C-alpha positions as CSV (number, residue, x, y, z in Angstrom):
1,M,19.0,31.0,40.4
2,K,16.1,28.6,40.6
3,N,13.8,31.2,38.9
4,L,16.2,31.3,35.9
5,T,16.2,27.5,35.8
6,V,12.4,27.4,35.8
7,L,12.2,30.0,33.0
8,S,14.7,28.1,30.9
9,I,12.8,24.8,31.4
10,I,9.5,26.5,30.5
11,G,11.2,27.9,27.4
12,L,12.4,24.5,26.3
13,L,9.0,23.0,26.9
14,L,7.3,25.7,24.8
15,G,9.7,25.2,21.9
16,S,9.2,21.5,21.8
17,F,5.4,21.9,22.2
18,L,5.2,24.4,19.2
19,T,7.2,22.1,17.0
20,G,5.0,19.2,18.0
21,C,1.9,21.2,17.2
22,G,3.1,21.7,13.5
23,S,3.8,17.9,13.1
24,D,0.4,17.0,14.6
25,S,-1.4,19.5,12.3
26,D,0.2,17.9,9.1
27,S,-0.5,14.4,10.4
28,Q,-4.1,15.3,11.1
29,T,-4.6,16.7,7.6
30,N,-3.2,13.5,5.9
31,T,-5.2,11.3,8.2
32,Q,-8.4,13.1,7.6
33,T,-7.9,13.1,3.8
34,E,-7.3,9.4,3.7
35,Q,-10.3,8.7,5.9
36,H,-12.5,10.8,3.6
37,Q,-11.3,8.7,0.7
38,Q,-12.2,5.4,2.5
39,E,-15.3,6.0,4.7
40,S,-16.8,9.4,5.3
41,Q,-18.8,8.2,8.3
42,H,-15.6,7.5,10.3
43,S,-14.1,11.0,9.9
44,E,-16.0,12.6,12.8
45,E,-14.9,9.8,15.2
46,S,-11.2,10.2,14.1
47,E,-11.3,13.9,14.5
48,Q,-12.8,13.7,18.0
49,Q,-10.2,11.1,19.1
50,H,-7.4,13.3,17.9
51,T,-8.8,16.3,19.7
52,E,-9.0,14.4,23.0
53,E,-5.4,13.1,22.6
54,S,-4.2,16.7,21.8
55,G,-6.0,18.0,24.9
56,Q,-4.4,15.3,27.1
57,Q,-1.0,16.2,25.8
58,A,-1.6,19.9,26.5
59,R,-2.5,19.0,30.1
60,E,0.8,17.3,30.7
61,V,4.3,18.6,31.5
62,H,7.3,16.7,30.3
63,L,10.7,17.1,32.1
64,T,14.1,15.6,31.7
65,E,15.7,14.0,34.7
66,Q,18.0,17.0,35.0
67,Q,15.0,19.4,34.9
68,E,13.3,17.4,37.6
69,D,16.4,17.7,39.8
70,N,16.6,21.4,39.2
71,L,13.0,22.0,40.1
72,G,13.2,19.8,43.1
73,I,10.3,17.6,42.0
74,K,9.5,15.0,44.6
75,V,7.0,12.2,44.2
76,E,5.6,10.1,47.1
77,T,2.9,7.6,47.8
78,L,0.0,9.2,49.5
79,S,-0.5,8.0,53.1
80,E,-3.8,7.1,54.7
81,G,-5.1,9.2,57.6
82,S,-7.5,11.9,58.6
83,A,-6.9,15.5,59.7
84,S,-10.5,15.6,61.0
85,S,-9.8,13.0,63.8
86,T,-8.3,15.8,65.9
87,I,-8.9,19.5,65.4
88,S,-6.5,21.9,67.2
89,R,-7.9,25.4,67.7
90,P,-7.3,28.5,69.9
91,A,-9.2,28.5,73.2
92,S,-9.8,30.7,76.3
93,V,-10.7,29.7,79.8
94,G,-13.6,31.1,81.8
95,Y,-15.8,30.3,84.8
96,D,-18.6,27.7,84.5
97,L,-21.4,30.2,84.8
98,D,-23.7,27.4,85.9
99,Q,-21.5,27.0,89.0
100,I,-21.3,30.7,90.1
101,A,-23.6,32.0,92.8
102,K,-24.1,35.7,93.3
103,V,-25.2,36.1,96.9
104,G,-27.2,38.9,98.5
105,P,-30.1,39.5,100.9
106,R,-33.7,39.3,99.8
107,I,-34.6,42.1,102.1
108,E,-32.8,45.3,103.0
109,A,-30.3,44.5,105.7
110,K,-27.2,45.8,107.4
111,V,-23.9,43.9,107.6
112,V,-23.1,42.8,111.2
113,K,-20.1,40.6,110.5
114,V,-18.2,39.3,107.5
115,I,-17.4,35.6,108.1
116,K,-15.7,34.5,104.9
117,D,-13.1,36.5,102.9
118,L,-11.8,36.4,99.4
119,G,-10.3,33.1,98.5
120,D,-11.9,31.2,101.4
121,R,-13.5,27.9,100.5
122,V,-17.0,27.4,101.6
123,K,-19.5,24.5,101.7
124,K,-23.1,24.6,100.6
125,D,-25.3,26.3,103.2
126,E,-22.2,27.5,105.2
127,P,-22.6,31.1,106.6
128,I,-20.7,33.9,104.7
129,A,-21.9,37.0,106.6
130,L,-24.2,37.9,109.5
131,M,-26.9,40.4,108.6
132,S,-29.5,42.4,110.5
133,S,-32.9,43.4,109.0
134,V,-35.6,45.4,110.8
135,G,-38.1,44.1,108.2
136,L,-37.2,40.5,108.8
137,G,-37.3,41.0,112.6
138,K,-40.9,42.3,112.3
139,A,-41.9,39.4,110.0
140,K,-40.5,36.9,112.5
141,A,-42.4,38.5,115.4
142,E,-45.6,38.4,113.4
143,Y,-45.0,34.7,112.7
144,I,-44.5,34.0,116.4
145,R,-47.7,35.9,117.2
146,L,-49.8,34.1,114.6
147,R,-48.4,30.8,115.7
148,A,-49.5,31.4,119.2
149,R,-52.9,32.5,118.0
150,L,-53.3,29.3,115.9
151,K,-52.4,27.2,119.0
152,A,-55.1,29.0,121.0
153,E,-57.7,28.7,118.2
154,Q,-57.0,25.1,117.7
155,A,-57.4,24.4,121.5
156,R,-60.8,26.3,121.5
157,Y,-62.0,24.4,118.4
158,E,-61.1,21.0,119.9
159,R,-62.9,22.0,123.2
160,E,-66.0,23.1,121.3
161,Q,-66.0,19.9,119.4
162,T,-66.0,17.9,122.6
163,L,-68.8,20.0,124.2
164,Y,-70.9,19.7,121.0
165,D,-70.5,15.9,121.0
166,Q,-71.8,15.9,124.7
167,D,-74.7,18.2,123.7
168,I,-73.4,20.9,125.9
169,S,-72.4,23.4,123.2
170,S,-74.5,24.5,120.3
171,Q,-73.6,24.0,116.6
172,A,-73.2,27.7,116.1
173,E,-70.5,27.9,118.7
174,L,-68.7,25.0,117.1
175,L,-68.9,26.5,113.7
176,D,-67.6,29.8,115.0
177,A,-64.6,28.1,116.7
178,E,-63.9,26.2,113.5
179,A,-63.9,29.4,111.4
180,N,-61.5,31.1,113.8
181,Y,-59.2,28.1,113.7
182,Q,-59.1,28.0,109.9
183,E,-58.5,31.7,109.7
184,A,-55.6,31.5,112.1
185,K,-54.1,28.6,110.2
186,A,-54.3,30.6,106.9
187,E,-52.7,33.6,108.5
188,L,-49.8,31.6,109.9
189,N,-49.2,30.0,106.5
190,S,-49.2,33.4,104.9
191,A,-46.6,34.6,107.4
192,A,-44.5,31.5,106.8
193,E,-44.6,32.2,103.1
194,A,-43.4,35.7,103.6
195,L,-40.4,34.4,105.5
196,R,-39.6,31.9,102.8
197,L,-39.6,34.8,100.3
198,Y,-37.0,36.5,102.5
199,G,-34.8,33.4,102.1
200,M,-35.6,31.4,105.2
201,T,-35.9,27.6,104.9
202,Q,-38.7,25.6,106.4
203,N,-36.3,24.4,109.1
204,D,-35.3,28.0,109.9
205,I,-38.9,28.9,110.2
206,K,-39.7,26.1,112.6
207,N,-36.8,27.1,114.8
208,I,-37.9,30.7,115.3
209,E,-38.3,31.2,119.0
210,A,-39.2,34.3,121.0
211,G,-36.7,35.2,123.7
212,S,-33.8,33.4,122.0
213,D,-30.2,34.6,122.4
214,Q,-30.0,35.8,118.8
215,P,-32.1,38.8,117.9
216,L,-35.0,38.2,115.5
217,S,-33.6,40.7,113.1
218,H,-30.4,38.6,112.6
219,F,-29.9,36.1,109.8
220,Y,-27.0,34.6,107.8
221,L,-26.1,35.0,104.2
222,T,-25.1,31.4,103.2
223,S,-23.4,29.9,100.2
224,P,-25.8,28.0,97.8
225,L,-22.9,25.7,96.6
226,D,-19.4,24.4,97.4
227,G,-16.8,26.8,96.1
228,V,-14.4,29.7,96.7
229,I,-15.2,33.3,97.5
230,Q,-14.3,35.1,94.3
231,E,-15.8,38.5,95.0
232,R,-16.6,40.4,98.2
233,D,-18.0,43.9,98.2
234,I,-19.3,44.2,101.8
235,S,-18.1,45.7,105.0
236,P,-19.6,45.7,108.6
237,G,-22.2,48.5,109.0
238,Q,-22.9,48.6,105.2
239,T,-26.6,48.5,104.2
240,I,-27.4,46.1,101.3
241,S,-30.5,46.3,99.2
242,P,-32.4,43.3,97.8
243,N,-31.2,43.9,94.3
244,E,-27.5,43.8,95.3
245,T,-25.3,40.7,95.2
246,P,-22.0,41.7,96.7
247,I,-20.6,38.2,97.3
248,H,-19.7,35.8,94.5
249,V,-19.0,32.1,95.1
250,A,-17.5,30.0,92.3
251,N,-17.2,26.3,92.0
252,L,-13.8,25.9,90.3
253,S,-13.9,22.1,89.9
254,N,-14.9,22.6,86.3
255,M,-14.2,25.4,83.9
256,W,-15.7,26.6,80.6
257,V,-13.3,26.6,77.6
258,M,-14.4,28.6,74.6
259,I,-12.9,27.3,71.4
260,D,-12.7,29.3,68.1
261,A,-13.5,26.7,65.4
262,Y,-13.2,27.4,61.7
263,E,-15.9,27.2,59.1
264,Q,-14.5,24.0,57.6
265,D,-14.7,22.3,61.0
266,I,-18.4,22.5,61.2
267,R,-19.2,19.1,59.8
268,Y,-16.9,17.4,62.2
269,L,-18.0,19.0,65.5
270,D,-20.7,17.8,67.8
271,K,-21.6,17.7,71.5
272,G,-19.9,15.2,73.7
273,Q,-16.6,15.1,71.9
274,G,-13.4,14.7,73.9
275,V,-11.2,17.8,74.5
276,R,-7.6,18.1,75.7
277,L,-6.6,21.6,76.7
278,S,-3.1,22.9,77.0
279,V,-2.4,26.5,78.2
280,R,0.7,28.6,77.7
281,S,1.3,29.4,81.4
282,I,1.1,25.7,82.5
283,P,3.6,23.9,80.2
284,G,3.6,20.1,80.1
285,E,0.1,19.7,81.5
286,T,-3.2,19.0,79.8
287,F,-6.8,19.3,81.1
288,E,-9.5,17.0,79.8
289,G,-13.2,17.6,79.2
290,K,-16.0,17.4,76.6
291,T,-17.8,19.7,74.3
292,D,-21.3,20.6,75.5
293,W,-22.3,23.3,73.0
294,V,-21.6,24.1,69.3
295,S,-22.8,27.4,68.0
296,Y,-25.2,27.6,65.1
297,S,-23.7,30.9,63.8
298,L,-20.3,32.3,62.9
299,E,-18.8,35.4,64.5
300,K,-19.2,38.3,62.0
301,Q,-15.7,39.8,62.6
302,T,-13.5,36.7,63.0
303,R,-15.6,34.3,60.9
304,T,-15.0,31.7,63.6
305,M,-17.6,29.4,65.3
306,P,-17.7,29.3,69.1
307,V,-17.6,25.9,70.7
308,R,-17.9,25.4,74.4
309,A,-16.3,22.6,76.4
310,I,-16.5,21.7,80.1
311,V,-13.0,20.9,81.3
312,A,-12.1,19.3,84.7
313,N,-10.0,21.5,87.0
314,P,-9.4,19.2,90.0
315,D,-6.3,21.1,91.3
316,R,-7.7,24.5,90.5
317,K,-4.7,25.4,88.3
318,L,-6.9,26.8,85.5
319,R,-7.8,30.4,85.9
320,A,-10.4,32.5,84.1
321,G,-8.8,34.5,81.3
322,M,-6.1,32.0,80.4
323,F,-5.4,31.2,76.7
324,G,-4.3,28.0,75.2
325,T,-5.0,25.3,72.5
326,A,-7.9,22.9,72.6
327,R,-7.6,19.6,70.7
328,I,-11.0,18.2,69.9
329,S,-11.2,14.5,69.1
330,T,-14.0,14.3,66.5
331,G,-13.8,10.5,66.2
332,K,-14.7,10.8,62.6
333,E,-11.7,9.4,60.8
334,R,-12.4,8.7,57.2
335,N,-9.2,7.0,56.1
336,V,-8.6,9.3,53.1
337,A,-5.4,10.4,51.4
338,M,-3.3,13.0,53.1
339,I,-1.0,15.5,51.3
340,P,1.0,18.6,52.2
341,I,-1.0,21.7,51.8
342,D,1.7,23.3,49.5
343,A,1.2,20.4,47.1
344,V,-2.3,21.6,46.2
345,Q,-2.4,24.2,43.4
346,T,-5.3,26.1,41.9
347,I,-5.7,26.1,38.1
348,E,-8.6,27.8,36.4
349,G,-10.4,28.0,39.7
350,K,-10.0,24.3,40.5
351,Q,-7.9,22.7,43.1
352,V,-5.5,20.2,41.6
353,V,-2.7,17.8,42.6
354,F,0.0,16.7,40.1
355,I,0.6,13.0,39.6
356,P,3.1,11.2,37.4
357,G,2.0,10.5,33.8
358,K,2.5,7.3,31.8
359,E,5.9,8.4,30.4
360,D,8.9,9.1,32.6
361,G,9.2,12.7,33.4
362,S,5.6,13.5,32.6
363,Y,3.2,15.0,35.1
364,R,-0.5,16.0,34.9
365,P,-2.9,17.7,37.2
366,V,-5.8,15.9,38.8
367,E,-8.8,17.8,40.2
368,V,-9.4,17.0,43.9
369,M,-11.8,17.9,46.6
370,L,-10.2,18.8,49.9
371,G,-11.3,18.1,53.5
372,S,-9.9,19.4,56.8
373,E,-6.5,20.8,57.4
374,N,-4.2,20.0,60.3
375,E,-0.6,20.8,61.0
376,G,0.4,21.4,57.4
377,Y,-1.5,18.5,55.8
378,V,-4.9,18.4,54.2
379,E,-7.4,15.6,53.5
380,I,-8.1,14.7,49.9
381,A,-11.8,13.9,50.1
382,S,-12.1,12.8,46.5
383,G,-9.9,12.7,43.4
384,L,-7.0,10.6,44.8
385,K,-6.9,7.6,47.1
386,P,-4.3,6.4,49.6
387,G,-1.5,4.4,47.9
388,Q,-1.5,6.6,44.7
389,Q,1.6,8.6,43.8
390,A,1.5,12.4,43.7
391,V,3.9,15.3,43.6
392,I,4.5,16.6,47.1
393,A,7.3,19.2,46.2
394,G,7.7,21.3,43.1
395,A,4.0,21.5,42.3
396,F,4.0,25.3,41.9
397,D,6.8,25.1,39.2
398,L,4.8,22.4,37.4
399,K,1.7,24.7,37.5
400,S,3.8,27.6,36.1
401,A,5.1,25.4,33.2
402,L,1.6,24.1,32.5
403,T,0.0,27.5,32.5
404,A,2.7,28.9,30.1
405,Q,2.3,25.9,27.9
406,G,-1.4,26.4,27.7
407,R,-1.0,30.1,26.6
408,S,1.4,29.1,23.9
409,A,-0.9,26.4,22.6
410,S,-3.6,29.1,22.3
411,H,-1.4,31.4,20.2
412,G,-0.1,28.5,18.1
413,H,-3.6,27.6,17.0
């Protein structure tokens, strides 16, 4: 029914426009003739002025009050705001990869006992599993031997130094004792470095003792950070090689949130912006964080730009793989005019908004430049300002009438 009404209105508009074109043509001829009789130099100015007036009339749509009601034309004053102050985009939750430790031995070892299981919380340096390594046992034994040798060579050197000072020992004997002492020290340092490469700390090395209750081959796999055991792929008796990391520990106090931003969001996004995350499986709760990375490229398939945020997860409710919505506070409000997206039309490749003309029932398009979209509204970056009136409903019908009017004007001339 509305389509018939629109077609009827367009028909009436075209009829009145064609009649007007004939009157304007006669008027222009008389005017130009009179001007040629008075002053020939003014004829070009008059013709240009008439052309501009005719062009302006062709870019306007005139409706009666009844026609406005039938088309549902609605005019409102444009409000001030900014869609860019908060950007809502799809997001997914993942682990903070900087807070995940993949734990394994640095030397081939056999599992003696598993101390921590899946889901167990661990502190930094807390044992996870007891291991046994023949290679490490030999390295510890060598360290003990070299430490004893160093102690002996040091005692000999000190004794030779005393005897030399008393002119009892020769310089050659002193130099020989010193050389042996320096050699023993270097060998012990080399053995200690080998143990550090196997994962032992300086304190662990100092505490190596021969004849202790714990075999020299035994050592603990420990957690490098506070967290939760997220993966365990070891069993007692299993042999683990140095390139395996069968235990994963994750610190879940923070999570990474990957946000799919759109191309038009690029100019508003930056590191350090506030983020509020809501997920479908935890209704009524939000998780706060900040952006820490904005990609410099768009995904080829989706044409979206990845943005990463670090979001606090104090109660460990967030899980890797969850989906939700991230609201990014850009803090870049521009106080521009806001209008419903449906009120923006495209005419001859240009984006326009209709505004009331000088006469009642008249409407004309104004070219605008758009900004960001958010929840059905779009920013008008230029072309209109807050406080101006614009058509917010019925814009498509006005565009149809204007387009048909333009085609008839072309045929008439």
